LUMVOKE-805937 format. One record per residue (C-alpha): residue number from 1; x, y, z. Coordinates in nm, 4 decimals, always signed. Layout:
<sites>
(site NUM; (X; Y; Z))
...
</sites>
This chain:
<sites>
(site 1; (+8.1382; +12.4723; +11.4462))
(site 2; (+8.3937; +12.4136; +11.7304))
(site 3; (+8.3198; +12.5295; +12.0808))
(site 4; (+8.6361; +12.6437; +12.2553))
(site 5; (+8.4988; +12.5783; +12.6029))
(site 6; (+8.2171; +12.3245; +12.5968))
(site 7; (+7.9544; +12.3916; +12.8625))
(site 8; (+7.6420; +12.1982; +12.9419))
(site 9; (+7.2932; +12.3182; +12.8613))
(site 10; (+7.0276; +12.2954; +13.1275))
(site 11; (+6.7121; +12.0918; +13.0551))
(site 12; (+6.4467; +12.2986; +12.8747))
(site 13; (+6.0838; +12.3204; +12.9914))
(site 14; (+5.8719; +12.0949; +12.7712))
(site 15; (+5.6646; +12.3950; +12.6606))
(site 16; (+5.8755; +12.6771; +12.5185))
(site 17; (+5.6061; +12.9216; +12.3958))
(site 18; (+5.2316; +12.9224; +12.3218))
(site 19; (+5.2226; +12.9736; +11.9440))
(site 20; (+5.2222; +12.7654; +11.6302))
(site 21; (+5.5857; +12.6669; +11.6680))
(site 22; (+5.5329; +12.5963; +12.0384))
(site 23; (+5.2567; +12.3564; +11.9373))
(site 24; (+5.4907; +12.1797; +11.7015))
(site 25; (+5.7425; +12.1506; +11.9843))
(site 26; (+5.4739; +11.9947; +12.2037))
(site 27; (+5.3906; +11.7574; +11.9249))
(site 28; (+5.7584; +11.6679; +11.8922))
(site 29; (+5.7710; +11.6017; +12.2651))
(site 30; (+5.4586; +11.3865; +12.2364))
(site 31; (+5.6137; +11.1787; +11.9571))
(site 32; (+5.9391; +11.1082; +12.1408))
(site 33; (+5.8110; +11.0528; +12.4934))
(site 34; (+5.6495; +10.7099; +12.4305))
(site 35; (+5.9667; +10.5790; +12.2636))
(site 36; (+6.1302; +10.5419; +12.6084))
(site 37; (+6.4856; +10.4674; +12.4913))
(site 38; (+6.6219; +10.6104; +12.1644))
(site 39; (+6.9341; +10.6339; +11.9505))
(site 40; (+6.9696; +10.9584; +11.7575))
(site 41; (+7.1628; +10.9469; +11.4306))
(site 42; (+7.3687; +11.2559; +11.5184))
(site 43; (+7.5523; +11.4475; +11.2457))
(site 44; (+7.6210; +11.7644; +11.4418))
(site 45; (+7.3842; +11.9619; +11.2153))
(site 46; (+7.1024; +12.1692; +11.3595))
(site 47; (+6.8325; +11.9155; +11.2633))
(site 48; (+6.9711; +11.6152; +11.4488))
(site 49; (+7.0910; +11.8394; +11.7337))
(site 50; (+6.7303; +11.9535; +11.7886))
(site 51; (+6.6071; +11.5945; +11.7892))
(site 52; (+6.8823; +11.5016; +12.0357))
(site 53; (+6.8074; +11.7971; +12.2630))
(site 54; (+6.4329; +11.7211; +12.2830))
(site 55; (+6.5011; +11.3502; +12.3397))
(site 56; (+6.7344; +11.4386; +12.6289))
(site 57; (+6.4870; +11.6776; +12.7790))
(site 58; (+6.1995; +11.4248; +12.7546))
(site 59; (+6.3709; +11.0926; +12.8243))
(site 60; (+6.6839; +11.1793; +13.0194))
(site 61; (+7.0458; +11.1126; +12.9234))
(site 62; (+7.0342; +10.7574; +13.0533))
(site 63; (+6.7788; +10.6706; +12.7851))
(site 64; (+6.9420; +10.8448; +12.4893))
(site 65; (+7.2469; +10.7713; +12.2746))
(site 66; (+7.3860; +11.0148; +12.0209))
(site 67; (+7.5424; +10.7943; +11.7513))
(site 68; (+7.7676; +10.9320; +11.4804))
(site 69; (+7.8990; +10.7413; +11.1811))
(site 70; (+8.2710; +10.7986; +11.1287))
(site 71; (+8.4368; +10.7397; +10.7939))
(site 72; (+8.6701; +10.9191; +10.5500))
(site 73; (+8.3713; +11.1199; +10.4151))
(site 74; (+8.3300; +11.2961; +10.7526))
(site 75; (+8.5543; +11.6028; +10.7852))
(site 76; (+8.7660; +11.6141; +11.0954))
(site 77; (+8.6196; +11.9554; +11.1808))
(site 78; (+8.2714; +11.8046; +11.1824))
(site 79; (+8.3869; +11.5145; +11.4020))
(site 80; (+8.5194; +11.7641; +11.6527))
(site 81; (+8.1970; +11.9618; +11.6312))
(site 82; (+8.0009; +11.6437; +11.7097))
(site 83; (+8.2155; +11.5838; +12.0209))
(site 84; (+8.1787; +11.9425; +12.1371))
(site 85; (+7.8023; +11.9498; +12.0865))
(site 86; (+7.7574; +11.6188; +12.2691))
(site 87; (+7.9509; +11.7684; +12.5622))
(site 88; (+7.7367; +12.0817; +12.5588))
(site 89; (+7.4193; +11.8738; +12.5593))
(site 90; (+7.5564; +11.6269; +12.8150))
(site 91; (+7.4624; +11.3521; +12.5677))
(site 92; (+7.6149; +11.0053; +12.5730))
(site 93; (+7.8079; +10.9835; +12.2455))
(site 94; (+7.8874; +10.6673; +12.0488))
(site 95; (+8.1186; +10.6931; +11.7492))
(site 96; (+8.0440; +10.4214; +11.4951))
(site 97; (+8.3012; +10.3186; +11.2362))
(site 98; (+8.1165; +10.2716; +10.9061))
(site 99; (+8.2539; +10.0878; +10.6046))
(site 100; (+8.0650; +10.2276; +10.3065))
(site 101; (+8.3965; +10.2913; +10.1262))
(site 102; (+8.4463; +9.9171; +10.1070))
(site 103; (+8.1257; +9.8768; +9.9050))
(site 104; (+8.1543; +9.9054; +9.5275))
(site 105; (+7.7924; +10.0205; +9.5260))
(site 106; (+7.9000; +10.3272; +9.7179))
(site 107; (+8.2524; +10.3871; +9.5904))
(site 108; (+8.1430; +10.3798; +9.2257))
(site 109; (+7.9366; +10.6913; +9.3117))
(site 110; (+7.5976; +10.6223; +9.1505))
(site 111; (+7.3248; +10.8838; +9.1782))
(site 112; (+7.1775; +10.6884; +9.4716))
(site 113; (+7.5127; +10.6769; +9.6558))
(site 114; (+7.3481; +10.8166; +9.9719))
(site 115; (+7.1207; +10.5125; +9.9842))
(site 116; (+7.4157; +10.2803; +10.0325))
(site 117; (+7.5743; +10.5101; +10.2874))
(site 118; (+7.2570; +10.5251; +10.4965))
(site 119; (+7.2061; +10.1494; +10.4651))
(site 120; (+7.5455; +10.0988; +10.6151))
(site 121; (+7.4869; +10.3507; +10.8968))
(site 122; (+7.1371; +10.2285; +10.9870))
(site 123; (+7.2452; +9.8660; +10.9883))
(site 124; (+7.5121; +9.9560; +11.2437))
(site 125; (+7.2716; +10.1633; +11.4519))
(site 126; (+7.0126; +9.8830; +11.4444))
(site 127; (+7.2734; +9.6429; +11.5773))
(site 128; (+7.3714; +9.8939; +11.8464))
(site 129; (+7.0082; +9.9338; +11.9479))
(site 130; (+6.9626; +9.5582; +11.9794))
(site 131; (+7.2798; +9.5259; +12.1856))
(site 132; (+7.1929; +9.8129; +12.4224))
(site 133; (+6.8203; +9.7484; +12.4527))
(site 134; (+6.7072; +10.0669; +12.2861))
(site 135; (+6.3687; +10.0818; +12.1170))
(site 136; (+6.3839; +10.3424; +11.8406))
(site 137; (+6.6336; +10.5086; +11.6085))
(site 138; (+6.5698; +10.8689; +11.5116))
(site 139; (+6.7091; +11.0890; +11.2349))
(site 140; (+6.6869; +11.4624; +11.1647))
(site 141; (+6.4849; +11.4595; +10.8462))
(site 142; (+6.2578; +11.7642; +10.8254))
(site 143; (+5.9662; +11.8551; +10.5967))
(site 144; (+6.1740; +12.0536; +10.3515))
(site 145; (+6.4098; +11.7623; +10.2965))
(site 146; (+6.1312; +11.5685; +10.1221))
(site 147; (+6.1353; +11.8204; +9.8391))
(site 148; (+6.4978; +11.7403; +9.7414))
(site 149; (+6.6528; +11.4327; +9.5880))
(site 150; (+6.7457; +11.2246; +9.8955))
(site 151; (+6.7807; +10.8515; +9.8271))
(site 152; (+6.8850; +10.7999; +10.1904))
(site 153; (+6.5160; +10.8438; +10.2810))
(site 154; (+6.4477; +10.5037; +10.1221))
(site 155; (+6.7108; +10.3448; +10.3480))
(site 156; (+6.5475; +10.5020; +10.6527))
(site 157; (+6.2133; +10.3509; +10.5564))
(site 158; (+6.3666; +10.0081; +10.5050))
(site 159; (+6.5284; +10.0124; +10.8498))
(site 160; (+6.2177; +10.1590; +11.0223))
(site 161; (+6.4008; +10.4787; +11.1238))
(site 162; (+6.1761; +10.7412; +11.2759))
(site 163; (+6.1850; +11.1063; +11.1629))
(site 164; (+6.0166; +11.3031; +11.4418))
(site 165; (+6.0803; +11.6479; +11.2834))
(site 166; (+5.9017; +11.5337; +10.9709))
(site 167; (+5.6223; +11.3649; +11.1681))
(site 168; (+5.5664; +11.6899; +11.3626))
(site 169; (+5.5633; +11.8938; +11.0400))
(site 170; (+5.8693; +12.1064; +11.1088))
(site 171; (+6.0290; +12.2903; +10.8223))
(site 172; (+6.3927; +12.3951; +10.8168))
(site 173; (+6.2999; +12.7425; +10.9284))
(site 174; (+6.0931; +12.5940; +11.2097))
(site 175; (+6.3936; +12.3853; +11.3148))
(site 176; (+6.6248; +12.6852; +11.3268))
(site 177; (+6.3764; +12.9024; +11.5192))
(site 178; (+6.3032; +12.6256; +11.7701))
(site 179; (+6.6758; +12.5553; +11.8090))
(site 180; (+6.7248; +12.9263; +11.8790))
(site 181; (+6.4511; +12.9205; +12.1430))
(site 182; (+6.6131; +12.6158; +12.3042))
(site 183; (+6.9483; +12.8032; +12.2979))
(site 184; (+7.1268; +12.5462; +12.0849))
(site 185; (+7.4692; +12.6922; +11.9937))
(site 186; (+7.4524; +12.5682; +11.6300))
(site 187; (+7.1062; +12.7011; +11.5426))
(site 188; (+7.2509; +12.9156; +11.2621))
(site 189; (+7.5031; +12.6522; +11.1437))
(site 190; (+7.5018; +12.6233; +10.7603))
(site 191; (+7.3737; +12.2980; +10.6127))
(site 192; (+7.6532; +12.0515; +10.5431))
(site 193; (+7.6833; +11.7243; +10.3543))
(site 194; (+7.9467; +11.4503; +10.3468))
(site 195; (+8.2615; +11.5108; +10.1453))
(site 196; (+8.1545; +11.2523; +9.8868))
(site 197; (+7.8768; +11.4866; +9.7745))
(site 198; (+8.1482; +11.7121; +9.6205))
(site 199; (+8.2307; +11.4433; +9.3615))
(site 200; (+8.0114; +11.4235; +9.0443))
(site 201; (+7.7996; +11.1121; +9.0133))
(site 202; (+7.9796; +10.8434; +8.8181))
(site 203; (+8.3254; +10.9556; +8.9310))
(site 204; (+8.4612; +10.7044; +9.1842))
(site 205; (+8.4942; +10.8124; +9.5469))
(site 206; (+8.8421; +10.7566; +9.6845))
(site 207; (+9.0064; +10.8296; +10.0176))
(site 208; (+9.2605; +11.0426; +9.8314))
(site 209; (+8.9949; +11.2618; +9.6684))
(site 210; (+8.8054; +11.3026; +9.9951))
(site 211; (+9.1237; +11.4159; +10.1722))
(site 212; (+9.1989; +11.6575; +9.8865))
(site 213; (+8.8510; +11.8108; +9.9155))
(site 214; (+8.8686; +11.8346; +10.2922))
(site 215; (+9.2002; +12.0219; +10.2850))
(site 216; (+9.0768; +12.2556; +10.0119))
(site 217; (+8.7645; +12.3408; +10.2101))
(site 218; (+8.9621; +12.3792; +10.5329))
(site 219; (+9.1694; +12.6476; +10.3623))
(site 220; (+8.8572; +12.8480; +10.2677))
(site 221; (+8.7028; +12.8055; +10.6155))
(site 222; (+9.0292; +12.9317; +10.7665))
(site 223; (+8.9828; +13.2456; +10.5552))
(site 224; (+8.6457; +13.3075; +10.7142))
(site 225; (+8.4114; +13.1632; +10.4456))
(site 226; (+8.1148; +12.9724; +10.5870))
(site 227; (+7.8749; +12.8709; +10.3096))
(site 228; (+8.1060; +12.6919; +10.0700))
(site 229; (+8.1767; +12.3823; +9.8675))
(site 230; (+8.4811; +12.2693; +9.6691))
(site 231; (+8.3361; +12.0565; +9.3878))
(site 232; (+8.5905; +11.8018; +9.2740))
(site 233; (+8.6215; +11.7441; +8.8991))
(site 234; (+8.9383; +11.5355; +8.8793))
(site 235; (+9.2196; +11.7891; +8.8435))
(site 236; (+8.9759; +12.0875; +8.8455))
(site 237; (+8.8303; +12.2455; +9.1590))
(site 238; (+8.5018; +12.4375; +9.1222))
(site 239; (+8.4558; +12.6648; +9.4213))
(site 240; (+8.1135; +12.7643; +9.5444))
(site 241; (+8.0779; +13.0461; +9.7982))
(site 242; (+7.7966; +13.2904; +9.8594))
(site 243; (+7.7619; +13.5259; +9.5622))
(site 244; (+7.8547; +13.8328; +9.7720))
(site 245; (+8.1798; +13.6578; +9.8705))
(site 246; (+8.2976; +13.5933; +9.5138))
(site 247; (+8.4831; +13.9255; +9.4738))
(site 248; (+8.6915; +13.8544; +9.7879))
(site 249; (+8.8354; +13.5406; +9.6307))
(site 250; (+8.9851; +13.7584; +9.3563))
(site 251; (+9.1581; +13.9972; +9.5898))
(site 252; (+9.5282; +13.9690; +9.6623))
(site 253; (+9.6961; +13.8097; +9.8425))
(site 254; (+9.4071; +13.5633; +9.8937))
(site 255; (+9.3761; +13.4839; +9.5206))
(site 256; (+9.7465; +13.3867; +9.4920))
(site 257; (+9.7478; +13.2023; +9.8217))
(site 258; (+9.4417; +13.0039; +9.7196))
(site 259; (+9.5947; +12.9109; +9.3829))
(site 260; (+9.9217; +12.7973; +9.5445))
(site 261; (+9.7453; +12.5920; +9.8081))
(site 262; (+9.5042; +12.4205; +9.5686))
(site 263; (+9.7868; +12.3393; +9.3236))
(site 264; (+9.9839; +12.1812; +9.6046))
(site 265; (+9.6808; +11.9657; +9.6721))
(site 266; (+9.6847; +11.8404; +9.3157))
(site 267; (+9.4404; +12.0693; +9.1359))
(site 268; (+9.5701; +12.1980; +8.8043))
(site 269; (+9.2734; +12.4304; +8.7487))
(site 270; (+9.0888; +12.6392; +9.0042))
(site 271; (+8.7572; +12.7938; +8.9033))
(site 272; (+8.4799; +12.9959; +9.0680))
(site 273; (+8.1148; +12.8986; +9.0177))
(site 274; (+7.9472; +13.2283; +8.9261))
(site 275; (+7.6110; +13.1029; +9.0451))
(site 276; (+7.7526; +13.0945; +9.3966))
(site 277; (+7.6893; +12.8495; +9.6771))
(site 278; (+7.3849; +12.6276; +9.6531))
(site 279; (+7.3364; +12.3171; +9.8581))
(site 280; (+7.2927; +12.0017; +9.6464))
(site 281; (+7.4130; +12.1517; +9.3206))
(site 282; (+7.5514; +11.8077; +9.2321))
(site 283; (+7.1872; +11.6958; +9.1857))
(site 284; (+7.1406; +11.9523; +8.9045))
(site 285; (+7.2828; +11.6986; +8.6617))
(site 286; (+7.0037; +11.4593; +8.7513))
(site 287; (+6.7375; +11.7276; +8.6991))
(site 288; (+6.8945; +11.8435; +8.3703))
(site 289; (+6.9090; +11.4839; +8.2369))
(site 290; (+6.5323; +11.4620; +8.2663))
(site 291; (+6.4699; +11.7816; +8.0695))
(site 292; (+6.3773; +11.7449; +7.6983))
(site 293; (+6.6455; +11.8516; +7.4517))
</sites>
């Protein structure tokens, strides 16, 4: 999401509506208020944006930092989205260069790769908090996230990162509805993940492959696709889009343009995943490995 003309949101009343979701919002406010000064691990997704918005409303901009880790696994579009959202929210933004690519534990791409990424990020945010005199670091983990394979959660626990959405019992649908009530511009934004998640576990993560994936996905986004992934299997690209969008990829001239663009990027084979888009499909290999033969 890129906002052509960033504008600032006004502070929101601490009580948005008297219903079950309104009660969760009040609980969220009650969790964050005693923290006094917080750093929000800000990805630009709706979850961390909601945490950031509530923190700003409750604590004031002078007591909040939106901190974003920047590395080759972050698409440039997402970096721009982070900057635009921070401007809309009038949030102090700190871009943190992270070095997970320099770690063999990360670059070798084990199934717990996200753990090493979050360890790097949270170590940098902890140092920032100590330097600036901030008391807590918050992430955007919600209740539904605990039902998926997310090794980064272990890193959050080790660094004592707070998850106010989870603590207040907000599901993903709760987050989107509350973000809508608070008039956050990205309340409908599709869930995203770092570019490294497009590479199968066990296949090394390289800057070249990340760039290749980013340019392939940029092409599809420029054609109007929103829910998408380009899964990187060496010289083969496996494209996931919503099932109802699959026929459009086969229409001319898009089909030929796509083939030409992907081949220029270095893919010899371009395939469509007939199951369509599904977030976290790379984890299916982990689930399948645990099934009996």
